OpenMM code with the backbone's topology and positions (N, CA, C; nanometers):
from openmm import Vec3, app, unit

residues = "MET THR TRP TYR GLN ARG LYS GLN GLU ASN LYS TYR HIS SER LYS ARG THR GLU TYR GLY GLY GLU ILE PHE HIS SER LYS LYS GLU ALA ASN PHE ALA TRP GLU LEU ASP MET ARG LYS LYS ALA ARG ASP ILE LYS ASP VAL LYS ARG GLN VAL LYS ILE PRO LEU ASP VAL ASN GLY TYR HIS ILE CYS ASN TYR ILE ILE ASP PHE VAL VAL ILE GLU ASN ASP GLY THR GLU THR TRP THR GLU CYS LYS GLY PHE GLU THR GLU THR TRP ARG LEU LYS TRP LYS LEU THR GLU ALA VAL TYR ALA ASP ARG ILE LYS LYS GLY GLU ILE LYS LEU LEU VAL VAL ARG".split()
positions = [
    Vec3(10.7722, 12.7625, 10.5505),
    Vec3(10.8377, 12.6342, 10.5356),
    Vec3(10.9473, 12.6491, 10.4294),
    Vec3(11.0662, 12.6090, 10.4630),
    Vec3(11.1766, 12.6172, 10.3682),
    Vec3(11.1830, 12.4914, 10.2833),
    Vec3(11.2660, 12.4955, 10.1807),
    Vec3(11.2749, 12.3842, 10.0850),
    Vec3(11.3182, 12.2551, 10.1517),
    Vec3(11.4016, 12.2605, 10.2547),
    Vec3(11.4497, 12.1379, 10.3174),
    Vec3(11.3521, 12.0835, 10.4215),
    Vec3(11.2488, 12.1597, 10.4572),
    Vec3(11.1497, 12.1131, 10.5522),
    Vec3(11.0335, 12.0415, 10.4835),
    Vec3(11.0193, 12.0636, 10.3554),
    Vec3(10.9102, 11.9998, 10.2822),
    Vec3(10.9333, 11.8502, 10.2720),
    Vec3(10.8256, 11.7773, 10.2813),
    Vec3(10.8347, 11.6327, 10.2638),
    Vec3(10.8654, 11.6058, 10.1170),
    Vec3(10.9631, 11.5211, 10.0934),
    Vec3(11.0016, 11.4917, 9.9563),
    Vec3(10.8882, 11.4181, 9.8849),
    Vec3(10.8497, 11.4681, 9.7707),
    Vec3(10.7406, 11.4088, 9.6943),
    Vec3(10.7975, 11.3108, 9.5936),
    Vec3(10.7275, 11.2008, 9.5755),
    Vec3(10.7657, 11.1015, 9.4776),
    Vec3(10.7480, 11.1610, 9.3379),
    Vec3(10.8427, 11.1374, 9.2495),
    Vec3(10.8339, 11.1988, 9.1167),
    Vec3(10.7176, 11.1453, 9.0336),
    Vec3(10.6616, 11.0308, 9.0718),
    Vec3(10.5456, 10.9753, 9.0005),
    Vec3(10.4165, 11.0042, 9.0761),
    Vec3(10.4244, 11.0827, 9.1830),
    Vec3(10.3104, 11.1264, 9.2640),
    Vec3(10.2377, 11.0108, 9.3323),
    Vec3(10.3057, 10.8993, 9.3545),
    Vec3(10.2439, 10.7905, 9.4295),
    Vec3(10.2657, 10.8169, 9.5779),
    Vec3(10.1739, 10.7679, 9.6583),
    Vec3(10.1821, 10.7898, 9.8023),
    Vec3(10.2096, 10.6571, 9.8712),
    Vec3(10.3188, 10.6533, 9.9445),
    Vec3(10.3498, 10.5332, 10.0211),
    Vec3(10.2340, 10.5077, 10.1157),
    Vec3(10.1926, 10.3818, 10.1246),
    Vec3(10.0751, 10.3454, 10.2010),
    Vec3(10.1051, 10.2240, 10.2872),
    Vec3(10.0597, 10.2279, 10.4118),
    Vec3(10.0788, 10.1153, 10.5016),
    Vec3(9.9545, 10.0279, 10.5001),
    Vec3(9.9781, 9.8983, 10.4940),
    Vec3(9.8692, 9.8020, 10.5057),
    Vec3(9.9261, 9.6762, 10.5702),
    Vec3(9.8607, 9.6268, 10.6706),
    Vec3(9.9022, 9.5032, 10.7356),
    Vec3(10.0419, 9.5099, 10.7956),
    Vec3(10.0815, 9.6289, 10.8386),
    Vec3(10.2134, 9.6451, 10.8989),
    Vec3(10.3269, 9.6573, 10.7989),
    Vec3(10.2947, 9.6612, 10.6701),
    Vec3(10.3964, 9.6759, 10.5655),
    Vec3(10.3748, 9.8078, 10.4914),
    Vec3(10.4833, 9.8636, 10.4410),
    Vec3(10.4761, 9.9862, 10.3619),
    Vec3(10.4798, 9.9480, 10.2141),
    Vec3(10.3830, 9.9985, 10.1391),
    Vec3(10.3752, 9.9734, 9.9962),
    Vec3(10.4096, 10.1008, 9.9212),
    Vec3(10.4574, 10.0856, 9.7983),
    Vec3(10.5019, 10.2006, 9.7193),
    Vec3(10.3885, 10.2926, 9.6768),
    Vec3(10.2658, 10.2399, 9.6740),
    Vec3(10.1528, 10.3217, 9.6303),
    Vec3(10.0237, 10.2684, 9.6919),
    Vec3(9.9190, 10.3512, 9.6827),
    Vec3(9.7870, 10.3078, 9.7286),
    Vec3(9.7377, 10.1907, 9.6436),
    Vec3(9.7662, 10.1978, 9.5144),
    Vec3(9.7251, 10.0911, 9.4226),
    Vec3(9.7837, 9.9572, 9.4669),
    Vec3(9.9118, 9.9581, 9.5012),
    Vec3(9.9796, 9.8357, 9.5443),
    Vec3(9.9230, 9.7857, 9.6773),
    Vec3(9.8969, 9.8758, 9.7711),
    Vec3(9.8397, 9.8379, 9.9005),
    Vec3(9.6988, 9.7814, 9.8829),
    Vec3(9.6195, 9.8430, 9.7969),
    Vec3(9.4843, 9.7920, 9.7702),
    Vec3(9.4886, 9.6533, 9.7068),
    Vec3(9.5849, 9.6322, 9.6180),
    Vec3(9.5976, 9.5011, 9.5551),
    Vec3(9.6418, 9.3966, 9.6578),
    Vec3(9.7287, 9.4363, 9.7516),
    Vec3(9.7710, 9.3453, 9.8586),
    Vec3(9.6510, 9.3050, 9.9435),
    Vec3(9.5637, 9.4008, 9.9730),
    Vec3(9.4417, 9.3706, 10.0480),
    Vec3(9.3546, 9.2695, 9.9709),
    Vec3(9.3407, 9.2938, 9.8406),
    Vec3(9.2613, 9.2037, 9.7567),
    Vec3(9.3193, 9.0622, 9.7590),
    Vec3(9.4522, 9.0522, 9.7500),
    Vec3(9.5159, 8.9211, 9.7541),
    Vec3(9.4977, 8.8537, 9.8899),
    Vec3(9.5015, 8.9318, 9.9977),
    Vec3(9.4760, 8.8753, 10.1308),
    Vec3(9.3353, 8.8183, 10.1396),
    Vec3(9.2388, 8.8900, 10.0844),
    Vec3(9.1002, 8.8410, 10.0856),
    Vec3(9.0875, 8.7122, 10.0031),
    Vec3(9.1560, 8.7079, 9.8886),
    Vec3(9.1534, 8.5872, 9.8046),
    Vec3(9.2180, 8.4692, 9.8758),
    Vec3(9.3235, 8.4964, 9.9529),
    Vec3(9.3911, 8.3895, 10.0265),
    Vec3(9.3018, 8.3379, 10.1392),
    Vec3(9.2351, 8.4281, 10.2101),
    Vec3(9.1431, 8.3875, 10.3168),
    Vec3(9.0280, 8.3045, 10.2616),
    Vec3(8.9841, 8.3388, 10.1408),
    Vec3(8.8748, 8.2651, 10.0764),
    Vec3(8.9237, 8.1365, 10.0101),
    Vec3(9.0549, 8.1105, 10.0201),
    Vec3(9.1194, 7.9934, 9.9603),
    Vec3(9.1070, 7.9903, 9.8086),
    Vec3(9.0996, 8.1094, 9.7499),
    Vec3(9.0963, 8.1238, 9.6050),
    Vec3(9.2376, 8.1108, 9.5477),
    Vec3(9.3379, 8.1445, 9.6318),
    Vec3(9.4790, 8.1290, 9.5948),
    Vec3(9.5509, 8.0616, 9.7114),
    Vec3(9.6668, 8.0020, 9.6814),
    Vec3(9.7414, 7.9305, 9.7846),
    Vec3(9.8284, 8.0230, 9.8687),
    Vec3(9.9034, 8.1112, 9.8043),
    Vec3(9.9964, 8.1962, 9.8779),
    Vec3(10.0332, 8.3189, 9.7950),
    Vec3(10.0969, 8.4171, 9.8617),
    Vec3(10.1435, 8.5393, 9.7973),
    Vec3(10.2822, 8.5708, 9.8509),
    Vec3(10.3730, 8.6043, 9.7610),
    Vec3(10.5051, 8.6527, 9.8003),
    Vec3(10.5170, 8.7943, 9.7469),
    Vec3(10.5813, 8.8794, 9.8257),
    Vec3(10.5907, 9.0203, 9.7909),
    Vec3(10.7350, 9.0594, 9.7636),
    Vec3(10.7550, 9.1481, 9.6651),
    Vec3(10.8866, 9.2016, 9.6312),
    Vec3(10.9881, 9.0895, 9.6069),
    Vec3(10.9597, 9.0084, 9.5062),
    Vec3(11.0431, 8.8924, 9.4736),
    Vec3(11.1461, 8.9304, 9.3679),
    Vec3(11.2716, 8.8960, 9.3948),
    Vec3(11.3800, 8.9261, 9.3014),
    Vec3(11.3846, 8.8173, 9.1941),
    Vec3(11.3711, 8.8592, 9.0689),
    Vec3(11.3740, 8.7692, 8.9537),
    Vec3(11.5040, 8.7960, 8.8777),
    Vec3(11.5936, 8.6970, 8.8676),
    Vec3(11.7169, 8.7191, 8.7908),
    Vec3(11.6883, 8.7172, 8.6406),
    Vec3(11.7464, 8.8105, 8.5690),
    Vec3(11.7324, 8.8156, 8.4238),
    Vec3(11.8699, 8.7865, 8.3636),
    Vec3(11.8896, 8.6608, 8.3259),
    Vec3(12.0158, 8.6131, 8.2708),
    Vec3(11.9960, 8.5748, 8.1243),
    Vec3(12.0893, 8.6157, 8.0392),
    Vec3(12.0818, 8.5869, 7.8961),
    Vec3(12.2125, 8.5209, 7.8528),
    Vec3(12.2016, 8.4031, 7.7929),
    Vec3(12.3187, 8.3295, 7.7428),
    Vec3(12.4287, 8.3169, 7.8474),
    Vec3(12.3898, 8.2894, 7.9704),
    Vec3(12.4867, 8.2702, 8.0770),
    Vec3(12.5384, 8.3983, 8.1405),
    Vec3(12.4913, 8.5132, 8.0950),
    Vec3(12.5346, 8.6409, 8.1517),
    Vec3(12.4214, 8.7015, 8.2341),
    Vec3(12.4549, 8.7434, 8.3548),
    Vec3(12.3561, 8.8105, 8.4393),
    Vec3(12.3426, 8.9552, 8.3913),
    Vec3(12.2253, 8.9903, 8.3427),
    Vec3(12.2008, 9.1251, 8.2922),
    Vec3(12.1580, 9.2170, 8.4067),
    Vec3(12.0556, 9.1753, 8.4802),
    Vec3(12.0052, 9.2539, 8.5921),
    Vec3(11.9047, 9.1700, 8.6697),
    Vec3(11.8524, 9.2258, 8.7754),
    Vec3(11.7425, 9.1637, 8.8496),
    Vec3(11.6180, 9.2473, 8.8279),
    Vec3(11.5044, 9.1816, 8.8332),
    Vec3(11.3769, 9.2516, 8.8272),
    Vec3(11.3036, 9.2182, 8.9556),
    Vec3(11.2603, 9.3194, 9.0272),
    Vec3(11.1871, 9.2954, 9.1510),
    Vec3(11.0396, 9.3148, 9.1216),
    Vec3(10.9691, 9.2024, 9.1234),
    Vec3(10.8273, 9.2018, 9.0902),
    Vec3(10.7469, 9.2300, 9.2170),
    Vec3(10.6365, 9.3011, 9.2055),
    Vec3(10.5581, 9.3386, 9.3231),
    Vec3(10.5013, 9.2168, 9.3961),
    Vec3(10.4368, 9.1263, 9.3224),
    Vec3(10.3731, 9.0105, 9.3848),
    Vec3(10.3924, 8.8861, 9.3001),
    Vec3(10.4210, 8.7752, 9.3659),
    Vec3(10.4144, 8.6446, 9.3019),
    Vec3(10.3000, 8.5716, 9.3712),
    Vec3(10.1947, 8.5440, 9.2948),
    Vec3(10.0765, 8.4769, 9.3476),
    Vec3(10.0877, 8.3296, 9.3128),
    Vec3(10.0835, 8.2444, 9.4152),
    Vec3(10.0854, 8.1002, 9.3944),
    Vec3(9.9394, 8.0555, 9.3857),
    Vec3(9.9004, 8.0120, 9.2675),
    Vec3(9.7629, 7.9689, 9.2452),
    Vec3(9.7422, 7.8315, 9.3089),
    Vec3(9.6177, 7.7920, 9.3249),
    Vec3(9.5876, 7.6626, 9.3864),
    Vec3(9.6415, 7.5443, 9.3075),
    Vec3(9.6574, 7.5603, 9.1769),
    Vec3(9.7102, 7.4510, 9.0943),
    Vec3(9.8634, 7.4507, 9.0887),
    Vec3(9.9275, 7.5417, 9.1621),
    Vec3(10.0735, 7.5459, 9.1667),
    Vec3(10.1386, 7.6418, 9.0687),
    Vec3(10.0619, 7.6935, 8.9743),
    Vec3(10.1196, 7.7905, 8.8806),
    Vec3(10.1411, 7.9235, 8.9524),
    Vec3(10.2241, 8.0070, 8.8935),
    Vec3(10.2544, 8.1369, 8.9521),
    Vec3(10.2046, 8.2476, 8.8608),
    Vec3(10.1507, 8.3514, 8.9211),
    Vec3(10.1145, 8.4726, 8.8486),
    Vec3(10.2038, 8.5840, 8.9005),
    Vec3(10.2921, 8.6321, 8.8134),
    Vec3(10.3828, 8.7406, 8.8493),
    Vec3(10.3104, 8.8701, 8.8193),
    Vec3(10.2827, 8.9470, 8.9233),
    Vec3(10.1975, 9.0646, 8.9105),
    Vec3(10.2732, 9.1920, 8.9447),
    Vec3(10.2588, 9.2896, 8.8574),
    Vec3(10.3207, 9.4197, 8.8746),
    Vec3(10.2091, 9.5244, 8.8779),
    Vec3(10.2066, 9.6074, 8.9825),
    Vec3(10.1098, 9.7174, 8.9925),
    Vec3(10.1754, 9.8429, 8.9363),
    Vec3(10.1163, 9.8997, 8.8339),
    Vec3(10.1769, 10.0136, 8.7660),
    Vec3(10.0779, 10.1286, 8.7536),
    Vec3(10.1223, 10.2443, 8.7934),
    Vec3(10.0469, 10.3664, 8.7682),
    Vec3(10.1105, 10.4423, 8.6547),
    Vec3(10.2433, 10.4339, 8.6474),
    Vec3(10.3195, 10.5056, 8.5455),
    Vec3(10.4269, 10.4123, 8.4919),
    Vec3(10.4297, 10.3940, 8.3616),
    Vec3(10.5261, 10.3035, 8.2998),
    Vec3(10.6464, 10.3818, 8.2486),
    Vec3(10.7643, 10.3466, 8.2987),
    Vec3(10.8865, 10.4112, 8.2515),
    Vec3(10.9479, 10.3271, 8.1396),
    Vec3(11.0391, 10.3869, 8.0658),
    Vec3(11.1098, 10.3134, 7.9600),
    Vec3(11.1907, 10.1983, 8.0196),
    Vec3(11.2533, 10.2219, 8.1352),
    Vec3(11.3308, 10.1160, 8.2010),
    Vec3(11.2404, 9.9992, 8.2374),
    Vec3(11.1217, 10.0300, 8.2914),
    Vec3(11.0291, 9.9226, 8.3275),
    Vec3(10.9864, 9.8435, 8.2031),
    Vec3(10.9529, 9.9147, 8.0954),
    Vec3(10.9104, 9.8450, 7.9724),
    Vec3(11.0190, 9.7507, 7.9217),
    Vec3(11.1434, 9.7973, 7.9261),
    Vec3(11.2552, 9.7148, 7.8808),
    Vec3(11.2710, 9.5910, 7.9693),
    Vec3(11.2676, 9.6091, 8.1009),
    Vec3(11.2816, 9.4959, 8.1917),
    Vec3(11.1648, 9.3992, 8.1790),
    Vec3(11.0449, 9.4514, 8.1552),
    Vec3(10.9270, 9.3647, 8.1393),
    Vec3(10.9410, 9.2790, 8.0135),
    Vec3(10.9849, 9.3410, 7.9030),
    Vec3(11.0055, 9.2647, 7.7792),
    Vec3(11.1162, 9.1617, 7.7968),
    Vec3(11.2206, 9.1975, 7.8682),
    Vec3(11.3296, 9.1047, 7.8962),
    Vec3(11.2792, 8.9880, 7.9807),
    Vec3(11.1942, 9.0161, 8.0778),
    Vec3(11.1340, 8.9108, 8.1602),
    Vec3(11.0521, 8.8165, 8.0725),
    Vec3(10.9713, 8.8723, 7.9837),
    Vec3(10.8908, 8.7900, 7.8925),
    Vec3(10.9799, 8.7016, 7.8060),
    Vec3(11.0920, 8.7552, 7.7595),
    Vec3(11.1823, 8.6787, 7.6725),
    Vec3(11.2568, 8.5704, 7.7490),
    Vec3(11.3101, 8.6047, 7.8663),
    Vec3(11.3897, 8.5092, 7.9438),
    Vec3(11.3041, 8.3932, 7.9937),
    Vec3(11.1811, 8.4209, 8.0316),
    Vec3(11.0936, 8.3181, 8.0880),
    Vec3(10.9879, 8.2695, 7.9884),
    Vec3(11.0120, 8.2889, 7.8590),
    Vec3(10.9152, 8.2518, 7.7552),
    Vec3(10.8773, 8.1035, 7.7602),
    Vec3(10.9751, 8.0148, 7.7832),
    Vec3(10.9444, 7.8712, 7.7877),
    Vec3(10.8483, 7.8381, 7.9012),
    Vec3(10.8727, 7.8931, 8.0177),
    Vec3(10.7847, 7.8658, 8.1329),
    Vec3(10.6479, 7.9296, 8.1136),
    Vec3(10.6431, 8.0432, 8.0438),
    Vec3(10.5151, 8.1081, 8.0159),
    Vec3(10.4354, 8.0224, 7.9183),
    Vec3(10.5016, 7.9733, 7.8124),
    Vec3(10.4334, 7.8882, 7.7136),
    Vec3(10.3814, 7.7590, 7.7755),
    Vec3(10.4561, 7.7029, 7.8704),
    Vec3(10.4139, 7.5797, 7.9391),
    Vec3(10.3007, 7.6046, 8.0369),
    Vec3(10.2718, 7.7302, 8.0679),
    Vec3(10.1658, 7.7630, 8.1616),
    Vec3(10.2101, 7.7628, 8.3067),
    Vec3(10.3401, 7.7539, 8.3323),
    Vec3(10.3897, 7.7547, 8.4695),
    Vec3(10.3835, 7.8940, 8.5295),
    Vec3(10.3986, 7.9949, 8.4438),
    Vec3(10.3998, 8.1345, 8.4879),
    Vec3(10.3041, 8.2143, 8.4009),
    Vec3(10.2303, 8.3045, 8.4651),
    Vec3(10.1491, 8.4031, 8.3940),
    Vec3(10.2015, 8.5403, 8.4362),
    Vec3(10.2083, 8.6336, 8.3427),
    Vec3(10.2489, 8.7701, 8.3742),
    Vec3(10.1261, 8.8601, 8.3707),
    Vec3(10.1144, 8.9461, 8.4732),
    Vec3(9.9983, 9.0334, 8.4837),
    Vec3(10.0432, 9.1720, 8.5264),
    Vec3(9.9921, 9.2731, 8.4569),
    Vec3(10.0155, 9.4123, 8.4968),
    Vec3(9.8825, 9.4710, 8.5391),
    Vec3(9.8774, 9.5222, 8.6622),
    Vec3(9.7577, 9.5872, 8.7138),
    Vec3(9.7775, 9.7372, 8.6964),
    Vec3(9.6926, 9.7976, 8.6147),
    Vec3(9.7053, 9.9416, 8.5888),
    Vec3(9.5986, 10.0178, 8.6605),
] * unit.nanometer
topology = app.Topology()
chain = topology.addChain("A")
for resn in residues:
    res = topology.addResidue(resn, chain)
    for name in ("N", "CA", "C"):
        topology.addAtom(name, app.Element.getBySymbol(name[0]), res)
């Protein structure tokens, strides 16, 4: 097998996984999607959105977007923004802190909860 015939490996060693007709970035993410589906069927949560783009704007300037793995709509209407992480990069840490800062008011009010699944 030559170098160009080898399947390209993810640099974080995660394996793309299919679940429910969708491709997830890792087994961890696919397993969490399954768990959320079970919670939704049990009516423990209202809804789930996947790969949601969150704008990160500071003082009227658009800095970047953050794409969160899952937004879970709880039965009381609050949202839990969930990120499945196996490996934390410096870029991710910076964007996560920026997300916490930009949405601090909504977090303090209890409208949003941030969760990292490791």
